[in-house]
C-alpha positions as CSV (number, residue, x, y, z in Angstrom):
1,M,32.5,8.1,-56.4
2,T,29.8,8.4,-59.1
3,I,27.1,11.0,-58.7
4,G,24.6,11.0,-61.6
5,S,26.6,10.7,-64.8
6,K,29.8,12.3,-63.3
7,T,32.8,10.6,-61.6
8,F,34.3,12.4,-58.6
9,D,37.9,11.7,-57.6
10,T,37.3,12.2,-53.9
11,K,40.7,10.9,-52.9
12,S,42.7,13.5,-54.9
13,R,40.7,16.8,-55.1
14,A,37.9,18.8,-53.7
15,Y,34.6,19.8,-55.5
16,L,32.2,22.6,-55.1
17,M,28.5,22.2,-54.3
18,G,26.6,25.4,-55.2
19,I,23.7,26.3,-52.8
20,L,20.4,27.1,-54.4
21,N,17.8,28.0,-51.8
22,V,14.3,28.2,-53.3
23,T,12.8,29.5,-50.1
24,P,11.6,32.9,-48.9
25,D,13.4,32.6,-45.5
26,S,16.9,31.1,-45.9
27,F,19.3,33.0,-43.7
28,F,21.6,34.2,-46.5
29,D,19.6,34.4,-49.7
30,G,16.0,33.8,-48.8
31,G,13.6,35.0,-51.4
32,R,16.3,35.8,-54.0
33,F,15.7,32.7,-56.1
34,F,12.2,31.8,-55.2
35,D,11.0,32.3,-58.8
36,L,11.7,29.4,-61.2
37,N,13.4,31.5,-63.8
38,A,15.6,33.2,-61.2
39,A,16.5,29.9,-59.7
40,V,17.6,28.4,-63.1
41,C,19.5,31.6,-63.9
42,R,21.3,31.3,-60.6
43,A,22.1,27.7,-61.3
44,E,23.5,28.7,-64.7
45,K,25.7,31.3,-63.1
46,M,27.1,28.9,-60.5
47,I,27.8,26.3,-63.1
48,S,29.7,28.9,-65.2
49,E,31.8,29.8,-62.2
50,G,32.8,26.2,-61.6
51,A,30.2,24.5,-59.4
52,D,30.4,20.7,-59.7
53,I,27.0,20.0,-58.1
54,I,23.9,22.1,-57.5
55,D,22.1,21.6,-54.1
56,V,18.5,22.6,-54.3
57,G,16.6,23.2,-51.0
58,G,12.9,24.1,-50.5
59,Q,12.9,24.2,-46.7
60,S,15.1,26.6,-44.7
61,T,17.0,25.0,-41.8
62,R,18.3,28.2,-40.4
63,P,18.1,28.5,-36.6
64,G,14.5,29.0,-35.6
65,Y,13.2,28.0,-39.0
66,K,9.5,27.4,-39.7
67,E,8.8,23.9,-41.1
68,V,6.7,23.7,-44.2
69,S,4.7,20.7,-45.4
70,A,6.2,18.1,-47.6
71,Q,3.9,19.2,-50.5
72,E,5.0,22.8,-50.2
73,E,8.6,21.8,-50.2
74,I,8.0,19.6,-53.3
75,D,6.2,22.5,-55.1
76,R,9.2,24.7,-54.4
77,A,12.1,22.4,-55.2
78,V,11.0,19.8,-57.7
79,P,10.2,22.1,-60.7
80,V,13.7,23.7,-60.2
81,I,15.4,20.3,-60.1
82,A,13.6,19.2,-63.3
83,A,14.5,22.4,-65.1
84,I,18.1,22.2,-64.1
85,K,18.4,18.6,-65.2
86,A,16.7,19.4,-68.5
87,R,19.0,22.2,-69.3
88,F,22.4,21.4,-67.8
89,D,24.6,18.3,-67.6
90,I,25.4,18.5,-63.9
91,P,24.5,16.4,-60.8
92,V,21.8,17.9,-58.7
93,S,21.2,17.3,-55.0
94,V,18.0,17.8,-53.0
95,D,18.5,19.3,-49.6
96,T,15.7,17.7,-47.5
97,Y,15.1,15.6,-44.5
98,K,11.6,14.3,-45.7
99,S,11.4,11.0,-47.6
100,E,8.3,12.2,-49.6
101,V,10.3,15.2,-50.9
102,A,13.3,13.1,-51.6
103,Q,11.3,10.6,-53.6
104,A,9.6,13.3,-55.7
105,A,13.0,15.0,-56.3
106,I,14.6,11.7,-57.4
107,H,11.8,11.1,-59.8
108,A,12.5,14.6,-61.2
109,G,16.1,13.7,-61.7
110,A,17.9,14.4,-58.4
111,D,21.1,12.4,-58.1
112,M,21.7,12.9,-54.4
113,V,19.9,13.5,-51.2
114,N,21.4,15.9,-48.6
115,D,19.8,15.0,-45.3
116,V,20.7,17.5,-42.5
117,Y,19.2,15.1,-39.9
118,G,21.4,12.1,-41.0
119,L,18.5,9.8,-41.9
120,R,17.1,10.1,-38.4
121,Y,14.1,12.5,-38.8
122,D,12.1,10.3,-41.2
123,E,12.3,6.5,-40.9
124,K,11.4,6.1,-44.6
125,M,14.3,8.2,-45.8
126,A,17.0,5.5,-45.8
127,P,14.9,3.0,-47.7
128,V,13.9,5.6,-50.3
129,I,17.6,6.4,-50.9
130,A,18.6,2.7,-50.9
131,D,15.8,1.8,-53.4
132,A,16.8,4.6,-55.8
133,G,20.5,3.9,-55.5
134,V,21.4,7.6,-55.3
135,V,24.2,9.1,-53.3
136,C,23.3,10.6,-49.9
137,V,24.9,13.1,-47.6
138,I,24.6,12.1,-44.0
139,T,24.9,15.0,-41.6
140,H,25.9,14.9,-38.0
141,N,23.2,17.0,-36.3
142,G,23.7,17.9,-32.7
143,A,20.0,18.8,-32.4
144,V,19.1,15.1,-32.8
145,K,21.4,13.8,-30.2
146,K,23.9,15.2,-27.7
147,Y,27.0,16.2,-29.6
148,R,29.6,13.5,-30.1
149,P,32.4,13.2,-32.7
150,D,30.7,10.4,-34.5
151,I,27.6,9.6,-36.5
152,R,27.4,5.8,-35.9
153,A,23.7,5.7,-35.5
154,S,23.1,7.2,-38.9
155,L,25.6,4.8,-40.5
156,R,23.7,1.9,-38.8
157,L,20.5,3.1,-40.4
158,A,22.1,3.4,-43.8
159,A,23.6,-0.1,-43.5
160,A,20.3,-1.6,-42.3
161,A,18.4,-0.1,-45.3
162,G,21.0,-1.3,-47.8
163,I,22.7,2.0,-48.7
164,L,26.2,1.1,-50.0
165,N,29.2,2.7,-48.4
166,E,30.3,4.1,-51.8
167,K,27.0,6.0,-51.9
168,I,27.6,7.9,-48.6
169,I,29.2,11.3,-48.0
170,I,29.6,12.5,-44.4
171,D,29.0,16.1,-43.4
172,P,30.1,17.1,-39.8
173,G,27.2,19.4,-39.6
174,I,28.6,22.9,-39.1
175,G,25.9,25.0,-37.4
176,F,23.6,22.1,-36.5
177,G,23.1,21.9,-32.8
178,K,26.7,22.8,-31.9
179,T,28.5,25.6,-30.0
180,V,31.0,27.9,-31.7
181,E,33.8,25.9,-30.2
182,E,32.3,22.5,-31.4
183,N,31.9,23.9,-34.9
184,L,35.6,25.0,-35.0
185,W,36.6,21.6,-33.6
186,C,34.8,19.9,-36.5
187,I,36.6,21.8,-39.2
188,A,39.9,21.2,-37.5
189,N,39.3,17.5,-37.0
190,L,37.6,16.4,-40.2
191,S,39.4,13.1,-40.4
192,R,37.6,11.9,-37.4
193,F,34.4,12.0,-39.4
194,G,35.8,10.4,-42.5
195,Q,36.9,7.4,-40.5
196,A,33.5,7.1,-38.8
197,R,32.6,3.5,-38.0
198,C,30.6,1.4,-35.6
199,A,32.8,0.4,-32.7
200,E,32.2,-2.4,-30.2
201,G,29.1,-1.6,-28.1
202,C,27.6,0.9,-30.6
203,G,24.2,-0.8,-30.3
204,S,23.8,1.1,-27.0
205,D,22.1,3.9,-28.9
206,G,19.1,1.7,-29.4
207,I,19.2,1.6,-33.2
208,G,19.2,-1.9,-34.7
209,G,20.9,-3.3,-37.7
210,A,24.4,-4.7,-38.4
211,A,27.4,-2.5,-37.8
212,P,28.9,-1.4,-41.1
213,P,32.6,-2.4,-41.6
214,P,35.3,0.2,-41.4
215,Y,35.2,2.6,-44.4
216,E,36.7,6.0,-45.2
217,Y,33.9,8.2,-46.3
218,P,34.3,11.3,-48.5
219,L,33.6,14.5,-46.5
220,L,31.5,17.5,-47.2
221,V,31.9,20.8,-45.3
222,G,29.2,23.5,-45.4
223,A,30.3,26.5,-43.3
224,S,29.4,29.1,-45.9
225,N,28.3,32.4,-44.3
226,K,27.2,30.6,-41.1
227,S,26.8,32.0,-37.7
228,V,30.1,30.5,-36.4
229,I,31.9,32.9,-38.8
230,G,29.9,35.8,-37.6
231,A,30.6,34.9,-34.0
232,V,34.4,34.6,-34.5
233,L,34.8,37.7,-36.7
234,G,31.9,39.8,-35.3
235,V,30.4,40.4,-38.7
236,P,26.8,40.2,-40.0
237,E,25.5,37.8,-42.6
238,G,26.4,39.9,-45.6
239,E,30.0,40.2,-44.6
240,R,31.2,36.7,-44.0
241,L,32.8,35.9,-47.4
242,Y,36.4,36.2,-46.1
243,G,35.7,34.0,-43.1
244,T,34.0,31.5,-45.4
245,L,37.1,31.4,-47.7
246,A,39.2,30.6,-44.6
247,T,37.0,27.6,-43.7
248,T,37.2,26.4,-47.3
249,A,41.0,26.5,-47.3
250,I,41.3,24.6,-44.0
251,A,38.6,22.1,-45.0
252,V,40.5,21.3,-48.2
253,L,43.8,21.0,-46.3
254,N,42.1,18.6,-43.9
255,G,40.8,16.4,-46.6
256,A,37.3,17.6,-47.5
257,A,36.1,16.3,-50.9
258,F,33.1,18.6,-51.2
259,I,32.6,22.2,-50.1
260,R,29.1,23.5,-50.0
261,V,29.1,27.3,-50.8
262,H,26.9,30.3,-51.8
263,D,29.7,32.1,-53.6
264,V,31.2,29.8,-56.2
265,K,33.8,31.8,-58.0
266,P,36.0,33.0,-55.0
267,N,35.7,29.6,-53.3
268,K,36.8,27.9,-56.6
269,Q,40.0,30.0,-56.6
270,V,40.7,29.2,-53.0
271,V,40.2,25.5,-53.6
272,A,42.6,25.6,-56.6
273,M,45.2,27.5,-54.7
274,T,44.9,25.3,-51.6
275,E,45.2,22.1,-53.6
276,A,48.2,23.4,-55.5
277,I,50.0,24.1,-52.1
278,K,48.8,20.8,-50.6
279,K,50.1,18.8,-53.6
280,G,53.4,20.6,-53.6
281,E,53.1,21.7,-57.2
282,L,55.1,24.8,-56.5
283,A,57.9,23.1,-54.6
284,A,60.5,23.5,-57.4
285,V,60.3,27.3,-57.1
286,C,61.5,27.0,-53.5
287,E,64.5,24.8,-54.1
288,P,67.9,26.4,-53.1
């Protein structure tokens, strides 16, 4: 998969997407990188620690979040995206579900659109992505529709707009309209999402467009510091790193190609160690 000027071998290894929230109210780091200089410095630190993509968001999607206007979101995110692209040779994603924001971000240099509503909040989002030819992350969001282990409706929208399969990454949507048990199921059953396809009768959801052919999509997992970790471990937001690292290891073992995280350095080490074990690179040590 090509994102911006970089090629990602999604079949053989996992990559880290560093989270950069330029909002005053994000659940983990709200307000810390609201200033342009602070945001660029944060991006630089994540890149130095091994981030492969920077994901910039100007609208919090934490539970109970307050929606801001598209213009306010543009004012927050677009200058940061432009500054990062001007200074660093790294793909940049915009975390938004509004087509107007996505279009402005793409014009500023964004290489990817990360839509937590899976193209289903804004009817213009899929055409904007298709016209620009950028990569998109399609998230399964249980708040849009009753939870099911598929995202066929979003894939139908993508196909109808002309978004190519090779431009799609699927995110099972940890924390989006799901119970603790459903979130854990998603991490344990990632392959079900990677093999998402429209089966016979999928038109029953009322969304038009031809069914896309079977295709194995790269997977992105974003469980970093989320409430499911707090619920399982009984720890507050600032104490969820160890739980996050566990989700990263399991996600990589189960085939995730991208891991979206706040803390790049420790997750980078976990990914490297997990991949070494997964590939059997240490097998010779264990021979009798």
